[in-house]
KOLKEZA-383538 format. One record per residue: x, y, z of N, C-alpha, C, O in turn; residue in three letters; residue number from 1. Coordinates in steps of 0.2 Angstrom, whole numbers. Example, Ala and Ser with C-alpha at 12.3 -4.5 7.8 and 13.67 -1.06 7.14 Angstrom:
66  -28  39  62  -22  39  66  -16  39  71  -17  42  ala  1
64  -11  35  68  -5  36  64  0  39  67  6  40  ser  2
END
This chain:
376  498  790  374  495  783  379  498  775  380  504  773  unk  1
380  493  771  385  495  766  380  499  762  374  498  763  unk  2
382  504  757  376  505  751  379  501  746  383  497  746  unk  3
374  503  740  375  498  733  381  501  729  383  506  728  unk  4
383  494  727  391  495  723  388  498  715  385  495  711  unk  5
392  504  714  391  505  706  397  506  703  400  510  706  unk  6
398  503  698  403  502  692  401  507  687  396  508  684  unk  7
407  510  686  407  517  680  409  513  676  415  511  676  unk  8
405  512  670  410  510  665  410  513  658  409  510  653  unk  9
412  519  659  412  522  652  419  525  651  423  522  654  unk  10
421  532  646  425  533  645  431  534  651  429  539  654  unk  11
435  532  651  439  533  658  442  539  658  445  541  663  unk  12
443  542  653  445  550  655  440  553  657  442  558  657  unk  13
434  552  659  429  554  661  426  554  667  421  557  669  unk  14
430  548  671  428  546  676  430  550  684  428  548  690  unk  15
434  554  684  434  558  687  430  564  688  430  566  693  unk  16
427  567  682  422  569  681  415  566  684  411  569  688  unk  17
414  560  682  407  558  684  409  554  693  404  552  696  unk  18
414  553  696  416  551  701  413  558  706  409  558  711  unk  19
417  563  704  411  567  709  405  570  707  402  572  712  unk  20
404  569  702  395  572  699  391  565  703  385  566  705  unk  21
394  561  703  388  556  704  389  554  713  384  553  717  unk  22
394  555  714  394  557  723  391  564  724  391  562  730  unk  23
389  568  724  387  573  725  380  571  724  375  569  727  unk  24
379  571  717  369  568  717  367  564  721  361  565  725  unk  25
371  558  721  370  554  726  366  556  734  361  555  736  unk  26
373  559  736  373  561  741  366  567  745  363  567  750  unk  27
364  572  738  359  576  739  352  570  739  347  573  740  unk  28
350  564  738  346  562  736  347  556  745  343  552  747  unk  29
353  556  748  354  552  752  355  545  753  354  542  758  unk  30
358  543  747  360  537  745  368  537  745  372  540  742  unk  31
369  531  753  377  530  751  380  524  748  380  519  751  unk  32
383  527  742  385  522  738  391  521  738  395  525  741  unk  33
395  515  734  401  513  731  402  515  725  400  511  721  unk  34
407  521  723  408  521  717  415  518  715  419  518  719  unk  35
416  514  709  420  509  707  423  512  699  419  515  695  unk  36
428  512  697  427  510  690  431  503  689  431  502  683  unk  37
433  498  692  434  493  691  433  487  698  435  488  703  unk  38
430  483  697  430  477  702  433  471  700  433  469  694  unk  39
435  466  705  436  460  706  432  456  707  433  450  706  unk  40
426  458  709  420  456  714  416  457  708  414  462  710  unk  41
413  456  702  408  457  697  400  455  702  395  459  701  unk  42
402  451  705  395  447  707  392  452  714  386  452  717  unk  43
398  455  716  395  462  721  391  468  719  389  472  723  unk  44
391  469  711  391  476  709  384  476  710  380  470  710  unk  45
380  482  710  370  482  710  370  486  704  364  486  702  unk  46
374  490  702  373  495  696  378  498  694  382  501  697  unk  47
376  495  686  384  498  679  380  506  676  375  508  673  unk  48
386  508  679  383  516  674  388  515  666  394  513  666  unk  49
383  516  660  387  511  655  387  515  648  382  518  646  unk  50
393  514  646  393  517  639  398  512  635  404  510  636  unk  51
393  511  629  398  506  623  405  507  624  409  502  625  unk  52
406  512  623  413  514  622  419  510  628  425  509  627  unk  53
416  508  633  421  505  637  421  499  636  424  496  640  unk  54
418  495  631  420  487  629  419  481  634  421  475  634  unk  55
415  484  638  410  478  643  405  476  637  403  480  632  unk  56
405  470  637  398  468  633  397  461  637  391  459  634  unk  57
400  456  642  398  450  645  396  452  654  400  453  659  unk  58
388  452  652  385  454  658  385  450  661  383  451  667  unk  59
387  442  658  387  438  663  388  436  671  385  433  675  unk  60
395  439  673  398  439  679  393  444  685  392  442  691  unk  61
390  448  683  386  453  686  379  449  689  374  451  687  unk  62
380  444  695  376  440  696  369  446  700  363  446  699  unk  63
373  450  702  368  451  710  365  459  705  361  463  708  unk  64
367  460  698  365  465  696  359  468  696  354  465  693  unk  65
357  474  700  349  478  697  346  480  691  341  478  688  unk  66
350  485  690  351  488  683  355  489  680  361  487  683  unk  67
356  494  674  361  495  668  358  502  666  353  503  663  unk  68
362  507  668  363  515  668  365  517  662  371  518  662  unk  69
361  518  654  365  520  650  367  527  650  364  532  652  unk  70
375  528  648  376  535  648  371  538  641  370  544  640  unk  71
370  534  637  369  538  631  362  537  631  358  533  635  unk  72
359  541  624  351  541  623  351  534  619  347  530  622  unk  73
353  532  616  355  528  609  357  520  612  363  519  614  unk  74
352  516  612  355  511  616  354  503  611  353  497  612  unk  75
355  507  603  356  500  602  359  495  601  357  489  599  unk  76
366  499  602  373  494  603  372  488  610  375  484  611  unk  77
366  490  614  367  486  622  359  481  621  359  475  623  unk  78
355  486  619  347  481  620  346  475  617  341  472  619  unk  79
351  471  612  350  466  609  355  459  613  354  453  614  unk  80
359  463  616  363  458  620  361  454  625  359  456  631  unk  81
362  448  621  358  442  626  361  439  635  358  435  638  unk  82
366  442  636  369  442  641  363  449  646  362  447  652  unk  83
362  453  644  360  456  650  352  454  650  348  453  645  unk  84
351  454  657  344  451  660  341  453  665  337  450  668  unk  85
343  461  665  342  467  670  338  470  668  335  468  662  unk  86
336  478  670  332  483  666  338  487  664  344  487  667  unk  87
336  490  658  342  494  654  336  500  655  330  499  656  unk  88
342  507  656  338  513  658  342  517  652  348  517  652  unk  89
339  520  648  342  525  642  343  530  647  341  531  653  unk  90
347  536  642  348  542  645  344  546  644  342  547  638  unk  91
341  551  648  336  556  646  339  562  653  338  562  659  unk  92
342  567  648  347  572  653  345  579  649  346  581  644  unk  93
342  581  654  341  588  651  345  593  650  343  599  649  unk  94
353  591  650  357  596  650  359  592  641  360  596  636  unk  95
359  586  641  358  585  631  352  587  629  353  590  624  unk  96
347  586  632  340  588  628  341  596  625  339  599  619  unk  97
344  600  631  347  606  630  351  608  624  350  612  619  unk  98
357  604  626  362  605  619  361  602  613  365  604  609  unk  99
355  597  611  353  596  605  348  598  602  348  598  595  unk  100
342  603  606  338  609  604  342  614  602  340  618  598  unk  101
348  616  605  350  622  602  355  621  596  357  626  592  unk  102
356  613  595  361  612  589  357  612  584  360  612  578  unk  103
350  611  584  346  610  578  343  618  578  344  621  572  unk  104
341  620  582  340  627  583  345  632  577  343  636  573  unk  105
351  630  580  358  635  575  357  633  569  355  638  566  unk  106
358  626  564  358  623  560  352  624  556  353  623  550  unk  107
345  626  558  339  628  556  340  635  556  339  636  550  unk  108
341  639  558  341  645  556  347  647  552  347  651  547  unk  109
352  643  553  358  643  547  356  644  541  357  649  537  unk  110
351  637  539  350  636  532  342  640  531  340  641  525  unk  111
340  642  535  333  646  533  335  651  534  331  655  532  unk  112
339  655  535  341  662  533  349  663  528  353  667  528  unk  113
349  657  525  355  656  520  361  660  520  364  663  516  unk  114
363  659  528  370  660  531  377  657  527  382  659  528  unk  115
375  653  523  382  649  519  384  655  515  390  657  514  unk  116
379  657  512  381  663  505  385  668  506  389  671  502  unk  117
383  670  513  388  675  515  396  674  518  402  676  516  unk  118
394  669  522  398  665  526  404  664  521  410  667  521  unk  119
402  660  517  408  656  511  408  662  505  411  660  500  unk  120
406  666  505  409  673  499  415  676  502  412  681  505  unk  121
420  676  503  424  679  506  429  684  504  433  687  507  unk  122
428  684  496  431  689  493  428  691  486  430  691  480  unk  123
421  692  489  416  694  484  417  690  479  420  685  478  unk  124
412  694  473  408  702  471  402  700  475  400  695  476  unk  125
400  708  477  394  708  481  388  704  478  390  701  473  unk  126
383  704  480  378  698  478  372  701  479  369  699  484  unk  127
368  705  476  361  706  480  355  699  478  353  697  473  unk  128
354  698  484  349  693  485  344  694  487  342  699  488  unk  129
337  689  487  333  691  490  333  687  498  335  682  500  unk  130
328  694  504  328  692  509  325  685  510  320  683  508  unk  131
327  682  514  324  676  517  315  675  520  314  680  523  unk  132
312  672  519  305  674  521  306  674  528  312  672  531  unk  133
301  676  532  300  674  540  300  663  542  300  658  539  unk  134
300  667  548  301  660  551  293  656  551  293  650  550  unk  135
288  660  551  282  658  549  280  655  544  275  651  544  unk  136
285  656  538  283  653  531  289  651  530  292  651  524  unk  137
291  647  534  298  642  533  295  634  536  293  634  542  unk  138
293  628  533  290  624  537  295  619  537  299  617  533  unk  139
295  617  546  300  611  546  297  605  548  292  605  550  unk  140
300  601  547  298  592  548  302  590  553  308  591  552  unk  141
301  587  558  303  582  564  302  575  563  297  573  564  unk  142
308  571  562  306  564  563  309  562  569  315  563  570  unk  143
304  558  575  307  558  580  305  563  588  308  568  590  unk  144
298  560  589  295  567  596  296  564  601  291  563  604  unk  145
303  559  604  303  559  609  307  564  614  306  570  613  unk  146
311  563  620  314  566  622  318  573  621  319  578  624  unk  147
322  570  615  327  576  610  323  578  606  325  583  603  unk  148
317  575  603  315  579  598  310  583  599  309  587  594  unk  149
305  582  604  301  588  606  304  594  610  301  599  609  unk  150
309  594  613  314  598  614  314  600  611  309  604  611  unk  151
320  600  604  320  604  596  314  606  593  314  611  589  unk  152
311  604  594  302  605  589  299  611  596  297  616  595  unk  153
300  609  601  297  616  605  301  622  606  298  627  607  unk  154
309  622  604  312  628  604  312  631  597  316  636  595  unk  155
308  628  593  310  629  583  301  634  586  301  640  587  unk  156
296  630  587  289  633  588  293  641  591  293  646  588  unk  157
295  641  598  296  647  597  299  653  596  300  658  599  unk  158
301  650  590  305  654  585  300  656  581  301  660  576  unk  159
294  653  580  291  655  574  288  650  570  282  651  569  unk  160
293  645  567  293  639  563  286  637  564  283  639  569  unk  161
282  633  558  277  629  559  279  623  559  283  623  554  unk  162
280  616  563  282  612  564  278  607  563  272  608  565  unk  163
280  601  559  277  595  558  280  589  560  284  588  556  unk  164
280  586  565  284  580  568  279  573  568  273  572  569  unk  165
283  568  566  282  563  566  286  556  570  292  556  572  unk  166
282  552  571  282  546  579  280  541  577  275  541  574  unk  167
283  534  577  279  530  577  273  527  580  269  523  577  unk  168
271  532  587  265  531  590  264  538  590  268  543  589  unk  169
257  538  590  255  545  589  257  549  596  257  547  601  unk  170
258  555  593  260  559  599  254  566  600  250  568  596  unk  171
254  569  606  252  576  607  256  581  611  257  581  617  unk  172
258  586  606  264  590  609  258  599  606  254  599  602  unk  173
260  603  611  257  609  611  259  612  604  265  609  603  unk  174
257  615  600  259  620  595  265  614  588  269  615  584  unk  175
261  607  590  263  604  585  262  600  582  259  596  586  unk  176
262  599  575  257  596  570  260  589  571  265  587  568  unk  177
256  584  574  260  577  575  255  573  572  249  574  571  unk  178
260  568  569  257  562  564  262  556  565  268  556  567  unk  179
258  550  563  262  544  565  258  540  557  254  543  554  unk  180
260  533  556  259  532  553  262  531  545  267  535  544  unk  181
261  528  541  264  530  533  261  534  530  264  535  525  unk  182
255  537  531  252  542  527  255  548  533  259  553  531  unk  183
254  548  537  257  553  541  265  553  540  267  559  543  unk  184
269  551  538  276  551  536  275  555  530  279  560  528  unk  185
270  553  526  272  558  519  271  563  520  276  567  519  unk  186
265  567  524  262  571  525  267  577  529  265  583  529  unk  187
271  575  531  276  578  535  281  580  531  284  586  532  unk  188
284  575  527  290  576  522  287  581  516  290  586  514  unk  189
282  579  514  280  584  509  279  591  511  278  596  507  unk  190
280  592  518  279  599  519  286  605  521  287  611  521  unk  191
291  599  524  296  601  527  301  603  522  304  599  518  unk  192
302  611  523  310  614  519  316  610  522  321  607  519  unk  193
314  611  529  320  608  532  317  601  535  311  599  536  unk  194
321  599  536  319  590  539  325  588  544  331  587  543  unk  195
323  588  549  328  587  556  325  577  558  319  575  558  unk  196
331  575  559  330  567  560  332  566  568  337  566  570  unk  197
328  565  570  327  563  579  327  556  581  329  555  587  unk  198
323  551  576  322  544  577  329  541  581  335  542  581  unk  199
323  536  586  328  531  587  329  527  583  324  525  579  unk  200
337  522  581  337  519  576  335  511  578  339  507  582  unk  201
330  509  575  330  501  575  328  499  569  329  503  564  unk  202
325  492  567  326  488  562  322  492  558  324  493  553  unk  203
315  496  560  311  498  557  313  507  552  311  510  547  unk  204
318  508  558  319  517  556  324  516  552  326  521  549  unk  205
328  511  552  334  511  547  332  513  540  327  511  538  unk  206
336  517  538  334  519  531  328  521  530  324  518  527  unk  207
327  526  534  318  528  534  320  533  529  316  533  525  unk  208
324  536  527  326  541  524  329  539  516  335  540  516  unk  209
327  537  511  328  534  506  328  537  500  326  543  500  unk  210
330  534  493  326  537  489  320  538  487  318  543  483  unk  211
316  535  489  308  537  490  306  540  495  301  543  493  unk  212
307  542  499  305  545  504  309  552  505  306  556  508  unk  213
315  554  501  318  558  497  313  561  493  311  567  495  unk  214
311  559  488  309  561  484  300  564  486  296  566  482  unk  215
298  562  494  294  567  496  293  573  498  288  576  498  unk  216
301  576  499  301  581  502  302  586  494  304  584  488  unk  217
300  592  496  300  600  492  305  599  488  310  599  492  unk  218
305  599  482  312  600  479  316  606  484  313  610  487  unk  219
323  605  484  326  610  486  328  609  494  332  613  497  unk  220
326  603  497  325  602  505  331  605  506  336  607  502  unk  221
331  605  515  339  604  518  337  596  524  331  595  527  unk  222
342  594  524  340  589  529  347  589  534  353  588  532  unk  223
344  590  541  349  589  545  347  583  550  341  581  551  unk  224
353  580  553  352  574  554  358  572  560  363  568  559  unk  225
357  576  567  361  574  573  356  569  577  354  571  582  unk  226
354  563  573  349  557  578  355  552  576  360  551  579  unk  227
353  548  571  357  541  571  359  541  564  356  543  559  unk  228
365  539  564  369  540  555  366  534  552  367  535  546  unk  229
362  529  553  359  523  549  353  525  548  349  522  545  unk  230
351  531  550  341  532  547  343  535  542  338  539  540  unk  231
349  536  538  347  539  532  352  532  525  357  529  525  unk  232
349  532  521  354  527  515  358  534  513  356  540  513  unk  233
365  532  513  370  537  510  370  538  504  370  544  502  unk  234
368  533  501  370  533  493  363  536  489  363  539  484  unk  235
359  535  495  353  539  490  353  546  492  353  551  488  unk  236
354  547  497  356  555  499  362  561  496  362  567  496  unk  237
367  556  494  372  557  488  367  559  482  366  566  481  unk  238
363  554  478  359  554  471  354  561  473  353  564  468  unk  239
352  562  478  348  568  482  350  575  480  348  579  476  unk  240
357  575  483  359  581  483  363  583  477  363  588  476  unk  241
366  577  474  367  577  464  361  581  461  361  585  457  unk  242
357  579  463  351  581  457  348  586  457  346  588  452  unk  243
349  589  464  346  594  466  341  594  470  339  599  473  unk  244
337  588  471  330  586  478  333  591  481  332  597  481  unk  245
338  588  485  341  592  490  344  597  489  347  597  484  unk  246
345  604  493  349  609  493  357  608  498  362  610  497  unk  247
355  603  502  361  604  507  359  598  514  353  598  517  unk  248
365  594  515  364  591  522  369  591  527  375  590  526  unk  249
366  594  533  370  594  538  371  588  542  366  588  545  unk  250
375  583  543  376  579  546  380  577  553  386  576  551  unk  251
380  576  559  382  576  564  383  568  565  389  567  566  unk  252
379  562  565  380  556  565  384  552  558  386  554  553  unk  253
384  546  559  386  543  551  386  533  553  384  530  558  unk  254
387  531  549  387  524  551  393  522  551  395  516  553  unk  255
397  526  551  406  525  553  409  529  557  411  534  555  unk  256
408  529  561  412  535  567  419  532  570  420  526  570  unk  257
425  537  572  424  543  565  423  543  559  423  537  556  unk  258
421  548  555  420  547  550  426  543  544  432  545  546  unk  259
426  540  540  432  540  536  436  545  534  432  549  532  unk  260
442  547  532  445  553  526  443  551  520  444  555  516  unk  261
440  546  520  439  545  512  433  547  508  431  548  502  unk  262
429  546  513  422  547  514  416  552  509  415  557  512  unk  263
414  551  504  413  556  501  410  562  502  409  568  499  unk  264
407  560  509  403  567  513  410  573  514  409  578  512  unk  265
414  572  516  421  577  517  423  581  510  426  586  510  unk  266
420  578  504  423  582  499  415  587  498  415  593  498  unk  267
409  584  498  404  586  494  401  593  497  398  595  503  unk  268
402  597  489  400  605  491  394  605  496  393  609  500  unk  269
389  602  494  383  603  497  382  597  505  376  594  507  unk  270
387  595  508  386  592  515  391  596  520  397  598  519  unk  271
387  596  526  392  599  531  393  594  535  388  590  536  unk  272
399  592  537  400  588  542  401  591  549  403  597  550  unk  273
398  587  555  400  590  561  401  584  565  397  579  565  unk  274
408  585  570  409  578  572  405  574  580  408  571  585  unk  275
399  574  579  394  570  584  395  573  590  398  570  595  unk  276
393  579  589  393  586  595  384  586  598  383  586  604  unk  277
381  586  593  373  587  595  371  585  602  370  588  606  unk  278
372  580  601  370  575  607  373  574  614  371  570  618  unk  279
378  577  614  383  576  620  381  576  627  378  580  630  unk  280
382  571  630  380  569  637  384  573  641  389  574  640  unk  281
381  576  647  383  583  650  384  581  659  379  581  662  unk  282
391  578  662  391  575  667  386  576  673  383  571  676  unk  283
387  583  674  383  585  679  378  584  680  377  582  686  unk  284
371  586  673  365  584  671  365  576  671  361  574  675  unk  285
368  573  669  368  566  668  367  562  675  363  558  677  unk  286
372  565  680  373  561  685  367  561  690  366  558  695  unk  287
362  566  689  356  569  691  352  563  690  350  560  695  unk  288
351  562  685  347  555  679  350  548  684  347  546  689  unk  289
355  546  682  357  540  686  357  542  693  353  538  695  unk  290
359  544  696  358  546  704  349  544  706  347  542  711  unk  291
347  546  701  338  545  703  336  540  705  334  538  710  unk  292
336  536  698  337  529  696  340  526  702  337  522  705  unk  293
346  526  703  349  521  709  344  522  715  342  517  718  unk  294
341  528  716  339  528  723  333  527  723  330  526  728  unk  295
329  527  716  323  523  715  325  515  716  322  512  720  unk  296
330  512  712  332  506  714  331  504  721  326  501  723  unk  297
336  507  725  338  504  733  329  506  736  327  502  741  unk  298
326  510  734  318  511  737  313  508  734  308  510  735  unk  299
314  502  729  310  497  726  304  501  724  298  500  725  unk  300
308  508  718  302  511  715  303  510  708  309  508  707  unk  301
299  511  704  300  510  696  305  513  694  305  519  695  unk  302
311  510  690  317  516  686  313  519  681  307  517  679  unk  303
315  525  679  314  530  676  316  529  669  322  526  670  unk  304
314  530  662  317  529  658  318  522  655  319  521  649  unk  305
317  517  658  316  511  655  317  511  649  316  516  646  unk  306
320  505  645  320  504  638  315  498  637  316  493  639  unk  307
308  499  633  306  492  629  311  488  626  314  491  622  unk  308
313  482  627  317  479  624  315  477  615  318  477  610  unk  309
307  476  617  304  473  610  305  481  604  307  481  598  unk  310
303  483  607  301  491  602  310  496  602  311  500  598  unk  311
314  494  606  322  494  605  323  502  607  328  506  606  unk  312
318  503  610  320  512  615  315  513  620  315  518  624  unk  313
END
């Protein structure tokens, strides 16, 4: 009996890598699937391994589809697609979580230790300055305590930082002061000398960092955003940087990507731009997540990491 037909609808350049990784992961689970990156018989496709960059937007021809398995953690570009009438699973990838935690740790440490002052002082003069506080005296706030946010928080806790986290629904994570609701958001912001944004993008979280909420941060705070670009009101962020309310913003995600050459973030002395490298999907570990969901689908078991289409993540 033929196995399920799996259509890869992702970055064409990565198809050879994903084909090999998915074949290995499926074989390890005893699933004999047929992997293709194009088909003239969409009605026969059982699963779609999907990234918005593929250009696929009409799922109507896929009448036998069982699930769409996203290669991205964020699903805001697909979850409201009216032609998608089957389960949608987002990517929860151990490699992605580890990469995000390392990015967050690296930039938190950079700002905590004030590394830029020395790295950018290439020609002198010698500048005496006070030593930074210990990690235990540097409060860090994290907005978003899902798979990526909790991984980053755990890594920072291990380094001794006091972590306050906020999520739309109350969480309970060891070593992390978890908050929710409007009052909880204000509590986290009011303490955070360094703030990390790792929320999903929904109607409720867009522009969550705006003029009002930026003013809740301690003066001179740092913002790190490897989550979603539209979580921040760009104009309010620039105003906060220019006024000294923020001392720096390190940004990995933006409303328009690639970031336009004439965007003011490029020239601003208190902004660091990184090219959307924090939440990169790793094919080898992502293939394990996808293969497990295909195995579950074929066995009649519940899919992992299903998107709640009402909540948007």
